[in-house]
VMD Tcl script that builds the backbone (N, CA, C; Angstrom):
set m [mol new atoms 504]
animate dup $m
set s [atomselect $m all]
$s set {name element resname resid chain x y z} {
  {N N MET 1 A 27.262 15.817 -6.885}
  {CA C MET 1 A 26.954 15.405 -6.211}
  {C C MET 1 A 27.440 14.879 -5.124}
  {N N PRO 2 A 27.141 15.285 -3.948}
  {CA C PRO 2 A 27.624 14.674 -2.687}
  {C C PRO 2 A 27.548 13.073 -2.604}
  {N N VAL 3 A 28.045 11.967 -1.775}
  {CA C VAL 3 A 27.401 10.555 -2.082}
  {C C VAL 3 A 27.210 9.976 -0.335}
  {N N ALA 4 A 26.284 10.250 -0.029}
  {CA C ALA 4 A 25.932 9.034 1.463}
  {C C ALA 4 A 26.228 7.810 1.397}
  {N N HIS 5 A 27.124 6.982 1.477}
  {CA C HIS 5 A 27.753 5.394 1.651}
  {C C HIS 5 A 27.456 4.437 3.247}
  {N N ILE 6 A 27.061 5.435 4.159}
  {CA C ILE 6 A 27.125 5.078 5.875}
  {C C ILE 6 A 25.358 5.792 6.565}
  {N N VAL 7 A 25.110 4.315 6.967}
  {CA C VAL 7 A 24.063 5.002 7.638}
  {C C VAL 7 A 24.142 4.682 9.513}
  {N N LEU 8 A 24.167 6.004 9.961}
  {CA C LEU 8 A 24.884 6.254 10.826}
  {C C LEU 8 A 23.475 6.144 13.015}
  {N N SER 9 A 23.897 5.243 13.321}
  {CA C SER 9 A 22.681 5.290 14.193}
  {C C SER 9 A 22.776 6.720 15.414}
  {N N PRO 10 A 21.781 7.146 15.751}
  {CA C PRO 10 A 21.925 8.018 16.910}
  {C C PRO 10 A 22.459 8.201 17.546}
  {N N PHE 11 A 22.761 6.832 17.920}
  {CA C PHE 11 A 24.107 6.383 19.310}
  {C C PHE 11 A 25.442 6.912 18.787}
  {N N ASP 12 A 24.936 6.658 17.415}
  {CA C ASP 12 A 27.157 6.478 16.605}
  {C C ASP 12 A 26.839 8.289 16.362}
  {N N TRP 13 A 25.889 8.991 16.330}
  {CA C TRP 13 A 26.237 10.798 15.782}
  {C C TRP 13 A 25.631 11.818 16.491}
  {N N SER 14 A 24.887 10.563 17.785}
  {CA C SER 14 A 24.693 11.996 18.357}
  {C C SER 14 A 24.786 12.928 19.026}
  {N N ARG 15 A 26.504 13.173 19.419}
  {CA C ARG 15 A 26.857 14.144 19.721}
  {C C ARG 15 A 27.514 15.123 18.236}
  {N N ALA 16 A 27.079 15.403 17.041}
  {CA C ALA 16 A 27.797 15.674 16.168}
  {C C ALA 16 A 26.352 16.784 15.746}
  {N N ARG 17 A 27.208 17.362 15.182}
  {CA C ARG 17 A 26.262 18.437 14.691}
  {C C ARG 17 A 25.701 17.960 12.757}
  {N N ALA 18 A 24.326 18.189 12.787}
  {CA C ALA 18 A 23.660 17.470 11.554}
  {C C ALA 18 A 23.861 19.011 10.424}
  {N N ALA 19 A 24.453 18.552 9.285}
  {CA C ALA 19 A 23.923 19.750 8.404}
  {C C ALA 19 A 23.256 20.497 7.489}
  {N N ASP 20 A 21.963 19.164 7.709}
  {CA C ASP 20 A 20.596 19.193 7.450}
  {C C ASP 20 A 19.790 17.926 7.395}
  {N N VAL 21 A 18.780 18.259 7.397}
  {CA C VAL 21 A 17.613 17.203 7.781}
  {C C VAL 21 A 16.727 16.803 6.518}
  {N N ILE 22 A 16.523 15.135 6.408}
  {CA C ILE 22 A 15.455 15.123 5.522}
  {C C ILE 22 A 14.064 14.683 5.869}
  {N N THR 23 A 13.318 15.047 5.650}
  {CA C THR 23 A 12.027 14.395 5.745}
  {C C THR 23 A 11.411 13.229 5.670}
  {N N LEU 24 A 11.140 12.179 5.651}
  {CA C LEU 24 A 10.362 11.117 4.986}
  {C C LEU 24 A 9.262 10.363 5.417}
  {N N ASP 25 A 8.829 9.498 4.742}
  {CA C ASP 25 A 7.354 9.050 5.068}
  {C C ASP 25 A 8.124 7.630 5.177}
  {N N HIS 26 A 7.648 6.996 5.426}
  {CA C HIS 26 A 8.369 5.531 6.088}
  {C C HIS 26 A 7.715 4.505 4.377}
  {N N ASP 27 A 7.785 4.693 3.370}
  {CA C ASP 27 A 7.970 4.593 2.369}
  {C C ASP 27 A 9.655 4.567 1.090}
  {N N ALA 28 A 9.615 6.103 2.056}
  {CA C ALA 28 A 10.618 6.581 1.476}
  {C C ALA 28 A 11.835 5.772 2.236}
  {N N ARG 29 A 11.406 5.540 3.272}
  {CA C ARG 29 A 12.338 5.338 4.318}
  {C C ARG 29 A 13.180 3.900 4.503}
  {N N HIS 30 A 13.023 3.062 3.239}
  {CA C HIS 30 A 12.860 2.274 3.068}
  {C C HIS 30 A 14.312 2.068 1.373}
  {N N ARG 31 A 14.954 2.445 1.569}
  {CA C ARG 31 A 15.799 3.006 0.580}
  {C C ARG 31 A 17.500 1.812 0.841}
  {N N ARG 32 A 18.098 1.768 -0.893}
  {CA C ARG 32 A 19.321 1.619 -1.195}
  {C C ARG 32 A 19.858 2.585 -1.799}
  {N N ARG 33 A 19.508 2.640 -3.590}
  {CA C ARG 33 A 20.198 3.672 -4.070}
  {C C ARG 33 A 18.885 4.815 -4.566}
  {N N ILE 34 A 19.075 6.259 -3.990}
  {CA C ILE 34 A 18.148 7.581 -4.823}
  {C C ILE 34 A 18.921 8.809 -4.503}
  {N N SER 35 A 18.785 9.446 -5.467}
  {CA C SER 35 A 19.537 10.906 -5.409}
  {C C SER 35 A 17.621 10.896 -4.642}
  {N N LEU 36 A 18.458 12.296 -3.473}
  {CA C LEU 36 A 17.835 13.026 -2.950}
  {C C LEU 36 A 18.169 14.421 -2.761}
  {N N VAL 37 A 17.063 15.079 -1.969}
  {CA C VAL 37 A 17.242 16.857 -1.839}
  {C C VAL 37 A 16.907 16.768 -0.143}
  {N N ALA 38 A 17.778 17.207 0.903}
  {CA C ALA 38 A 17.266 17.300 2.026}
  {C C ALA 38 A 16.333 18.671 2.040}
  {N N ASP 39 A 15.807 18.878 3.736}
  {CA C ASP 39 A 14.946 19.880 3.336}
  {C C ASP 39 A 15.343 21.053 3.963}
  {N N GLY 40 A 16.824 20.957 3.768}
  {CA C GLY 40 A 17.769 22.516 3.431}
  {C C GLY 40 A 18.131 22.839 2.406}
  {N N GLY 41 A 18.137 22.471 1.447}
  {CA C GLY 41 A 18.036 22.694 -0.108}
  {C C GLY 41 A 19.329 21.519 -0.823}
  {N N THR 42 A 20.208 20.859 0.169}
  {CA C THR 42 A 21.429 19.557 0.443}
  {C C THR 42 A 20.943 18.450 -0.635}
  {N N ALA 43 A 22.003 18.367 -1.506}
  {CA C ALA 43 A 21.179 17.294 -2.571}
  {C C ALA 43 A 22.517 16.418 -3.059}
  {N N PHE 44 A 21.840 15.131 -2.734}
  {CA C PHE 44 A 23.143 13.919 -2.116}
  {C C PHE 44 A 22.403 13.112 -3.276}
  {N N LEU 45 A 23.489 11.928 -3.387}
  {CA C LEU 45 A 22.617 10.711 -4.261}
  {C C LEU 45 A 23.284 9.754 -2.075}
  {N N LEU 46 A 22.164 8.618 -1.696}
  {CA C LEU 46 A 22.006 7.747 -0.770}
  {C C LEU 46 A 22.553 6.929 -2.148}
  {N N ASP 47 A 23.825 5.620 -1.524}
  {CA C ASP 47 A 23.993 4.509 -2.582}
  {C C ASP 47 A 25.002 3.896 -1.252}
  {N N LEU 48 A 23.819 2.891 -0.823}
  {CA C LEU 48 A 23.728 2.037 0.311}
  {C C LEU 48 A 24.983 0.426 -0.035}
  {N N PRO 49 A 25.417 -0.363 0.924}
  {CA C PRO 49 A 25.392 -1.273 -0.308}
  {C C PRO 49 A 24.445 -2.559 -0.434}
  {N N ARG 50 A 23.464 -2.524 -0.051}
  {CA C ARG 50 A 21.900 -3.243 -0.048}
  {C C ARG 50 A 20.669 -1.522 0.790}
  {N N ALA 51 A 19.888 -1.996 0.296}
  {CA C ALA 51 A 18.964 -2.015 1.074}
  {C C ALA 51 A 18.795 -1.768 2.456}
  {N N ALA 52 A 18.289 -0.424 3.454}
  {CA C ALA 52 A 17.791 -0.448 4.478}
  {C C ALA 52 A 17.128 0.325 4.963}
  {N N VAL 53 A 16.666 0.045 6.597}
  {CA C VAL 53 A 15.415 1.255 6.239}
  {C C VAL 53 A 16.265 2.439 7.205}
  {N N LEU 54 A 15.922 3.159 6.645}
  {CA C LEU 54 A 16.511 4.053 7.570}
  {C C LEU 54 A 15.470 5.250 8.833}
  {N N ARG 55 A 15.790 5.146 10.044}
  {CA C ARG 55 A 14.826 5.370 11.673}
  {C C ARG 55 A 15.046 6.900 11.557}
  {N N ASP 56 A 14.165 7.698 11.307}
  {CA C ASP 56 A 13.838 8.577 12.497}
  {C C ASP 56 A 14.868 8.791 13.656}
  {N N GLY 57 A 15.923 10.076 13.626}
  {CA C GLY 57 A 17.054 9.679 14.360}
  {C C GLY 57 A 18.276 9.041 13.803}
  {N N ASP 58 A 18.100 9.061 12.740}
  {CA C ASP 58 A 19.590 8.473 12.121}
  {C C ASP 58 A 20.224 9.279 11.487}
  {N N ALA 59 A 21.355 9.140 10.986}
  {CA C ALA 59 A 22.281 10.379 9.987}
  {C C ALA 59 A 23.369 9.315 8.957}
  {N N LEU 60 A 23.105 9.994 7.859}
  {CA C LEU 60 A 23.976 9.502 7.041}
  {C C LEU 60 A 24.799 10.345 6.291}
  {N N ARG 61 A 26.318 9.878 6.564}
  {CA C ARG 61 A 27.211 10.599 6.355}
  {C C ARG 61 A 27.807 10.631 5.274}
  {N N LEU 62 A 27.644 11.901 4.113}
  {CA C LEU 62 A 28.055 12.576 2.976}
  {C C LEU 62 A 29.624 11.644 3.278}
  {N N GLU 63 A 30.055 11.989 1.719}
  {CA C GLU 63 A 31.774 11.551 1.443}
  {C C GLU 63 A 32.782 12.779 2.043}
  {N N ASP 64 A 31.505 14.100 2.500}
  {CA C ASP 64 A 32.697 14.446 2.826}
  {C C ASP 64 A 33.274 14.750 4.550}
  {N N GLY 65 A 32.539 14.128 5.240}
  {CA C GLY 65 A 32.140 14.105 6.096}
  {C C GLY 65 A 30.167 15.306 7.040}
  {N N ARG 66 A 29.915 15.645 5.883}
  {CA C ARG 66 A 28.986 16.519 6.572}
  {C C ARG 66 A 28.352 15.144 6.694}
  {N N LEU 67 A 26.965 15.092 7.917}
  {CA C LEU 67 A 25.844 14.681 8.148}
  {C C LEU 67 A 24.683 15.021 8.001}
  {N N ILE 68 A 23.417 13.982 8.033}
  {CA C ILE 68 A 22.224 14.512 6.814}
  {C C ILE 68 A 21.239 13.432 7.888}
  {N N ARG 69 A 20.250 14.215 8.846}
  {CA C ARG 69 A 19.607 13.401 10.185}
  {C C ARG 69 A 18.666 13.052 9.665}
  {N N VAL 70 A 17.883 12.056 9.645}
  {CA C VAL 70 A 17.270 11.657 9.152}
  {C C VAL 70 A 15.896 11.328 10.083}
  {N N ALA 71 A 14.198 12.789 9.120}
  {CA C ALA 71 A 13.585 12.875 10.080}
  {C C ALA 71 A 12.127 12.244 9.748}
  {N N ALA 72 A 11.121 11.475 10.297}
  {CA C ALA 72 A 9.387 10.590 9.968}
  {C C ALA 72 A 9.323 11.531 10.275}
  {N N ALA 73 A 8.507 11.186 8.635}
  {CA C ALA 73 A 7.420 12.605 8.386}
  {C C ALA 73 A 6.350 11.583 9.246}
  {N N ALA 74 A 4.937 13.369 8.908}
  {CA C ALA 74 A 3.817 12.499 9.848}
  {C C ALA 74 A 3.136 11.827 8.507}
  {N N GLU 75 A 2.878 11.328 8.953}
  {CA C GLU 75 A 1.512 10.308 7.649}
  {C C GLU 75 A 0.067 10.082 8.616}
  {N N PRO 76 A -1.053 10.558 7.362}
  {CA C PRO 76 A -2.305 10.323 7.711}
  {C C PRO 76 A -2.678 8.737 8.720}
  {N N LEU 77 A -2.573 8.353 9.933}
  {CA C LEU 77 A -2.768 6.951 10.313}
  {C C LEU 77 A -4.372 6.834 11.326}
  {N N MET 78 A -4.183 5.282 11.810}
  {CA C MET 78 A -5.730 4.940 12.881}
  {C C MET 78 A -4.803 4.610 13.792}
  {N N HIS 79 A -5.204 4.802 15.290}
  {CA C HIS 79 A -5.131 4.866 16.758}
  {C C HIS 79 A -6.356 3.658 15.855}
  {N N VAL 80 A -5.696 2.718 16.819}
  {CA C VAL 80 A -6.638 0.996 17.014}
  {C C VAL 80 A -6.528 1.195 18.763}
  {N N ALA 81 A -7.575 1.130 19.291}
  {CA C ALA 81 A -7.669 0.998 20.599}
  {C C ALA 81 A -8.922 -0.410 21.279}
  {N N ALA 82 A -8.952 -1.117 22.051}
  {CA C ALA 82 A -9.548 -1.910 22.850}
  {C C ALA 82 A -9.990 -1.981 24.270}
  {N N GLY 83 A -11.130 -2.654 24.023}
  {CA C GLY 83 A -11.502 -2.534 25.506}
  {C C GLY 83 A -10.403 -3.522 26.658}
  {N N SER 84 A -9.242 -4.375 26.334}
  {CA C SER 84 A -9.194 -4.494 27.057}
  {C C SER 84 A -7.569 -5.349 26.266}
  {N N SER 85 A -6.480 -5.675 26.950}
  {CA C SER 85 A -5.610 -6.080 26.165}
  {C C SER 85 A -5.524 -7.399 25.179}
  {N N VAL 86 A -6.601 -8.447 26.290}
  {CA C VAL 86 A -6.927 -9.351 25.139}
  {C C VAL 86 A -7.333 -9.064 23.901}
  {N N GLY 87 A -8.302 -8.100 24.068}
  {CA C GLY 87 A -9.195 -7.433 22.491}
  {C C GLY 87 A -7.726 -7.180 21.814}
  {N N LEU 88 A -7.155 -6.015 22.318}
  {CA C LEU 88 A -5.701 -5.854 21.334}
  {C C LEU 88 A -5.271 -6.435 20.724}
  {N N ALA 89 A -4.877 -7.901 21.259}
  {CA C ALA 89 A -3.822 -8.752 20.639}
  {C C ALA 89 A -4.914 -9.649 19.872}
  {N N ARG 90 A -6.468 -9.738 19.892}
  {CA C ARG 90 A -6.724 -10.171 18.895}
  {C C ARG 90 A -6.838 -9.355 17.456}
  {N N LEU 91 A -7.218 -7.710 18.174}
  {CA C LEU 91 A -7.107 -7.475 16.183}
  {C C LEU 91 A -5.442 -7.208 15.989}
  {N N ALA 92 A -4.303 -7.197 16.574}
  {CA C ALA 92 A -2.966 -7.369 16.667}
  {C C ALA 92 A -3.246 -8.677 15.751}
  {N N TRP 93 A -3.648 -9.982 15.588}
  {CA C TRP 93 A -3.760 -10.837 15.337}
  {C C TRP 93 A -4.098 -10.565 12.992}
  {N N HIS 94 A -5.473 -9.964 13.909}
  {CA C HIS 94 A -6.072 -9.506 12.599}
  {C C HIS 94 A -5.272 -9.020 11.515}
  {N N VAL 95 A -4.652 -8.071 12.477}
  {CA C VAL 95 A -4.041 -6.886 12.016}
  {C C VAL 95 A -2.674 -8.073 11.038}
  {N N GLY 96 A -1.845 -8.896 11.701}
  {CA C GLY 96 A -1.195 -9.311 11.399}
  {C C GLY 96 A -1.061 -10.637 10.384}
  {N N ASN 97 A -2.198 -10.993 10.179}
  {CA C ASN 97 A -3.012 -12.006 9.714}
  {C C ASN 97 A -3.095 -11.902 7.871}
  {N N ARG 98 A -3.587 -9.724 7.937}
  {CA C ARG 98 A -3.120 -9.326 6.627}
  {C C ARG 98 A -2.519 -9.058 6.501}
  {N N HIS 99 A -1.298 -9.487 6.655}
  {CA C HIS 99 A 0.715 -8.300 6.388}
  {C C HIS 99 A 0.398 -7.185 6.563}
  {N N LEU 100 A -0.207 -6.625 7.549}
  {CA C LEU 100 A -0.490 -5.272 7.642}
  {C C LEU 100 A 0.837 -4.755 8.263}
  {N N PRO 101 A 2.122 -3.317 8.206}
  {CA C PRO 101 A 2.791 -2.882 9.247}
  {C C PRO 101 A 1.661 -2.245 9.882}
  {N N ALA 102 A 2.137 -2.204 11.403}
  {CA C ALA 102 A 1.313 -1.743 12.379}
  {C C ALA 102 A 2.627 -1.378 13.468}
  {N N MET 103 A 3.012 -0.362 13.913}
  {CA C MET 103 A 3.409 0.205 15.412}
  {C C MET 103 A 2.185 -0.361 16.369}
  {N N ILE 104 A 3.018 -1.496 17.654}
  {CA C ILE 104 A 2.721 -1.494 18.470}
  {C C ILE 104 A 2.758 -0.907 19.761}
  {N N GLY 105 A 1.413 -0.194 19.711}
  {CA C GLY 105 A 1.897 0.449 21.465}
  {C C GLY 105 A 1.062 -0.535 22.364}
  {N N ASP 106 A 1.057 0.215 23.680}
  {CA C ASP 106 A 1.011 -0.982 25.286}
  {C C ASP 106 A -0.491 -0.597 25.165}
  {N N ASP 107 A -1.059 -0.007 24.848}
  {CA C ASP 107 A -2.955 0.125 24.767}
  {C C ASP 107 A -2.703 0.424 23.243}
  {N N HIS 108 A -2.494 0.800 22.051}
  {CA C HIS 108 A -3.002 0.709 20.975}
  {C C HIS 108 A -2.451 0.337 19.884}
  {N N LEU 109 A -2.880 0.049 18.669}
  {CA C LEU 109 A -2.314 -0.010 17.533}
  {C C LEU 109 A -2.278 1.277 16.566}
  {N N LEU 110 A -0.895 1.992 15.664}
  {CA C LEU 110 A -0.796 2.843 14.573}
  {C C LEU 110 A -1.292 2.069 13.459}
  {N N LEU 111 A -1.401 2.137 12.568}
  {CA C LEU 111 A -2.047 1.250 11.157}
  {C C LEU 111 A -1.584 2.591 10.519}
  {N N ARG 112 A -1.520 2.647 8.496}
  {CA C ARG 112 A -1.770 3.363 7.757}
  {C C ARG 112 A -3.567 3.626 7.658}
  {N N GLU 113 A -3.894 4.483 7.596}
  {CA C GLU 113 A -4.666 4.664 7.259}
  {C C GLU 113 A -5.767 4.164 5.595}
  {N N ASP 114 A -7.202 3.051 6.531}
  {CA C ASP 114 A -7.365 1.798 5.413}
  {C C ASP 114 A -8.725 1.700 5.707}
  {N N HIS 115 A -10.195 2.433 5.101}
  {CA C HIS 115 A -11.270 2.283 5.623}
  {C C HIS 115 A -11.955 1.450 5.609}
  {N N VAL 116 A -11.267 0.279 4.748}
  {CA C VAL 116 A -11.921 -1.160 4.426}
  {C C VAL 116 A -10.830 -1.451 5.673}
  {N N ILE 117 A -9.780 -1.278 5.740}
  {CA C ILE 117 A -9.289 -2.676 7.886}
  {C C ILE 117 A -10.834 -1.723 8.731}
  {N N ALA 118 A -10.003 -0.198 8.725}
  {CA C ALA 118 A -11.273 0.507 9.975}
  {C C ALA 118 A -12.483 -0.268 10.632}
  {N N ALA 119 A -12.780 -0.907 8.945}
  {CA C ALA 119 A -14.435 -1.136 8.812}
  {C C ALA 119 A -14.024 -2.555 9.890}
  {N N MET 120 A -13.660 -3.232 9.144}
  {CA C MET 120 A -13.175 -4.296 9.723}
  {C C MET 120 A -13.095 -4.170 11.726}
  {N N LEU 121 A -11.894 -4.118 11.473}
  {CA C LEU 121 A -11.333 -3.646 13.024}
  {C C LEU 121 A -12.548 -3.382 14.067}
  {N N GLU 122 A -13.597 -2.100 13.484}
  {CA C GLU 122 A -13.902 -1.848 14.213}
  {C C GLU 122 A -15.544 -2.793 14.224}
  {N N GLY 123 A -15.834 -3.359 13.381}
  {CA C GLY 123 A -16.734 -4.136 13.184}
  {C C GLY 123 A -15.836 -5.309 14.562}
  {N N LEU 124 A -14.776 -5.427 14.593}
  {CA C LEU 124 A -14.715 -6.452 15.785}
  {C C LEU 124 A -14.041 -5.643 17.144}
  {N N GLY 125 A -15.205 -4.996 16.798}
  {CA C GLY 125 A -14.919 -3.785 18.700}
  {C C GLY 125 A -14.095 -3.041 18.251}
  {N N ALA 126 A -13.263 -2.609 18.079}
  {CA C ALA 126 A -12.107 -1.587 17.810}
  {C C ALA 126 A -12.765 0.044 18.176}
  {N N THR 127 A -11.890 0.333 18.141}
  {CA C THR 127 A -12.084 2.339 18.302}
  {C C THR 127 A -10.853 2.902 17.469}
  {N N VAL 128 A -10.966 3.441 15.817}
  {CA C VAL 128 A -10.694 3.390 15.440}
  {C C VAL 128 A -10.493 5.140 15.244}
  {N N THR 129 A -9.677 6.119 15.436}
  {CA C THR 129 A -9.855 7.214 15.412}
  {C C THR 129 A -8.127 7.894 14.817}
  {N N TYR 130 A -8.465 8.923 13.895}
  {CA C TYR 130 A -7.477 9.311 12.870}
  {C C TYR 130 A -7.322 10.265 13.318}
  {N N VAL 131 A -5.486 10.078 12.822}
  {CA C VAL 131 A -4.391 10.881 13.905}
  {C C VAL 131 A -3.297 11.061 12.418}
  {N N SER 132 A -2.731 11.886 12.689}
  {CA C SER 132 A -1.319 12.236 11.771}
  {C C SER 132 A -0.049 11.770 13.019}
  {N N ALA 133 A 0.774 11.007 12.127}
  {CA C ALA 133 A 2.303 10.624 13.140}
  {C C ALA 133 A 3.194 9.901 12.468}
  {N N ALA 134 A 4.846 10.403 12.924}
  {CA C ALA 134 A 5.308 9.035 11.892}
  {C C ALA 134 A 4.879 7.883 12.587}
  {N N PHE 135 A 5.468 7.324 10.924}
  {CA C PHE 135 A 4.446 6.136 11.236}
  {C C PHE 135 A 7.086 4.662 10.840}
  {N N THR 136 A 6.733 3.859 12.400}
  {CA C THR 136 A 7.867 3.418 11.852}
  {C C THR 136 A 7.441 2.350 12.490}
  {N N PRO 137 A 6.779 1.366 11.602}
  {CA C PRO 137 A 6.332 -0.191 12.570}
  {C C PRO 137 A 6.917 -1.054 12.860}
  {N N GLU 138 A 6.813 -2.221 13.318}
  {CA C GLU 138 A 7.817 -3.143 13.407}
  {C C GLU 138 A 8.255 -3.683 12.531}
  {N N GLN 139 A 9.587 -4.165 12.705}
  {CA C GLN 139 A 10.273 -5.003 11.302}
  {C C GLN 139 A 10.005 -6.707 12.051}
  {N N GLY 140 A 9.660 -7.394 10.623}
  {CA C GLY 140 A 9.010 -8.744 10.792}
  {C C GLY 140 A 10.662 -9.058 11.135}
  {N N ALA 141 A 10.574 -10.741 11.584}
  {CA C ALA 141 A 11.874 -11.137 11.918}
  {C C ALA 141 A 12.262 -11.648 10.983}
  {N N TYR 142 A 12.118 -11.471 9.618}
  {CA C TYR 142 A 13.069 -11.508 8.731}
  {C C TYR 142 A 13.766 -10.468 7.627}
  {N N SER 143 A 13.414 -9.588 8.166}
  {CA C SER 143 A 13.869 -7.939 7.860}
  {C C SER 143 A 15.054 -7.878 7.908}
  {N N ASP 144 A 15.277 -6.770 7.024}
  {CA C ASP 144 A 17.424 -6.394 6.770}
  {C C ASP 144 A 16.941 -4.889 7.267}
  {N N THR 145 A 17.815 -4.812 8.121}
  {CA C THR 145 A 17.374 -3.256 8.067}
  {C C THR 145 A 18.798 -2.779 8.243}
  {N N GLY 146 A 19.426 -3.501 7.080}
  {CA C GLY 146 A 20.738 -3.039 6.907}
  {C C GLY 146 A 21.839 -3.164 7.581}
  {N N ALA 147 A 21.726 -3.514 8.791}
  {CA C ALA 147 A 22.343 -3.425 10.323}
  {C C ALA 147 A 23.029 -4.480 10.259}
  {N N HIS 148 A 22.437 -5.259 10.047}
  {CA C HIS 148 A 22.944 -6.871 10.408}
  {C C HIS 148 A 22.555 -8.390 9.562}
  {N N ASP 149 A 22.654 -9.113 9.670}
  {CA C ASP 149 A 22.840 -10.630 9.205}
  {C C ASP 149 A 21.541 -11.438 9.449}
  {N N HIS 150 A 20.756 -10.822 8.855}
  {CA C HIS 150 A 19.675 -12.126 9.389}
  {C C HIS 150 A 18.978 -13.221 8.748}
  {N N ALA 151 A 18.082 -14.360 9.329}
  {CA C ALA 151 A 17.869 -15.778 8.541}
  {C C ALA 151 A 17.510 -15.737 7.254}
  {N N PRO 152 A 18.419 -16.032 6.502}
  {CA C PRO 152 A 17.965 -16.257 4.780}
  {C C PRO 152 A 15.855 -16.273 4.861}
  {N N ALA 153 A 16.141 -15.716 3.673}
  {CA C ALA 153 A 14.848 -15.426 3.108}
  {C C ALA 153 A 14.228 -17.644 2.954}
  {N N HIS 154 A 13.059 -17.404 3.093}
  {CA C HIS 154 A 11.709 -18.699 2.865}
  {C C HIS 154 A 10.739 -18.376 2.570}
  {N N GLU 155 A 10.103 -19.292 2.193}
  {CA C GLU 155 A 8.672 -19.115 1.672}
  {C C GLU 155 A 8.657 -20.065 2.543}
  {N N HIS 156 A 6.368 -19.966 2.610}
  {CA C HIS 156 A 5.919 -20.913 3.279}
  {C C HIS 156 A 4.656 -20.650 2.925}
  {N N GLY 157 A 3.348 -20.993 3.375}
  {CA C GLY 157 A 1.758 -20.790 3.266}
  {C C GLY 157 A 2.015 -20.347 4.361}
  {N N HIS 158 A 0.712 -19.970 4.601}
  {CA C HIS 158 A -0.258 -19.825 5.640}
  {C C HIS 158 A -1.531 -20.045 5.984}
  {N N GLY 159 A -2.034 -21.453 4.962}
  {CA C GLY 159 A -2.831 -21.292 4.850}
  {C C GLY 159 A -4.643 -21.074 4.280}
  {N N HIS 160 A -3.816 -19.587 4.004}
  {CA C HIS 160 A -4.981 -18.893 2.856}
  {C C HIS 160 A -4.933 -19.167 1.513}
  {N N GLY 161 A -4.057 -20.268 1.122}
  {CA C GLY 161 A -4.005 -20.189 -0.357}
  {C C GLY 161 A -3.092 -18.982 -1.062}
  {N N ARG 162 A -2.398 -18.279 -0.198}
  {CA C ARG 162 A -0.898 -16.813 -1.085}
  {C C ARG 162 A 0.120 -17.860 -0.137}
  {N N HIS 163 A 1.039 -17.690 -0.890}
  {CA C HIS 163 A 2.684 -18.293 -0.671}
  {C C HIS 163 A 3.370 -16.643 -1.034}
  {N N HIS 164 A 4.560 -16.476 -0.066}
  {CA C HIS 164 A 5.107 -15.637 -0.567}
  {C C HIS 164 A 6.314 -15.425 0.459}
  {N N ASP 165 A 7.767 -14.238 -0.225}
  {CA C ASP 165 A 8.610 -14.620 0.355}
  {C C ASP 165 A 9.097 -13.220 1.012}
  {N N HIS 166 A 10.068 -13.959 2.227}
  {CA C HIS 166 A 10.138 -12.664 3.471}
  {C C HIS 166 A 11.579 -11.794 3.155}
  {N N ALA 167 A 11.504 -11.183 1.949}
  {CA C ALA 167 A 12.524 -11.335 1.741}
  {C C ALA 167 A 11.738 -10.050 1.081}
  {N N HIS 168 A 12.910 -9.236 1.651}
  {CA C HIS 168 A 12.980 -8.029 1.041}
  {C C HIS 168 A 14.056 -6.806 -0.401}
}
mol reanalyze $m
mol bondsrecalc $m
mol representation Tube
mol addrep $m
């Protein structure tokens, strides 16, 4: 079975031709080692030195030189809007306070579908609509994408009685 040890950004491979495409949802795009079968049937082992977030448009280079393009799968999401930028910032604060992954747009947030969170946001004045789209949330300040070294993990409290470690 061919092995992929290297992730290439779109900038690094965009002029080459991909041999196949692998479509993965957000959770499946955070990997280190797993056997996969691409959309066109190419079976391979992803074996990275450390876990990485695979982004839409990245490519996995197999040992034989072939490239497998990574595509972000559409997922059921909530499109969250507010009447003003201050309102949106307030909603984003509540989402962040719950440590929920979110995509941040100029005038909206995209979150995974969750009826409890939808009710909370609507109670805060948000307009919530349901969409299907690729989910590529913001990476945290201490996230490790596999491409760069980041600050070491640390633990701290947020005043809500729960402690956590930012390392992934």
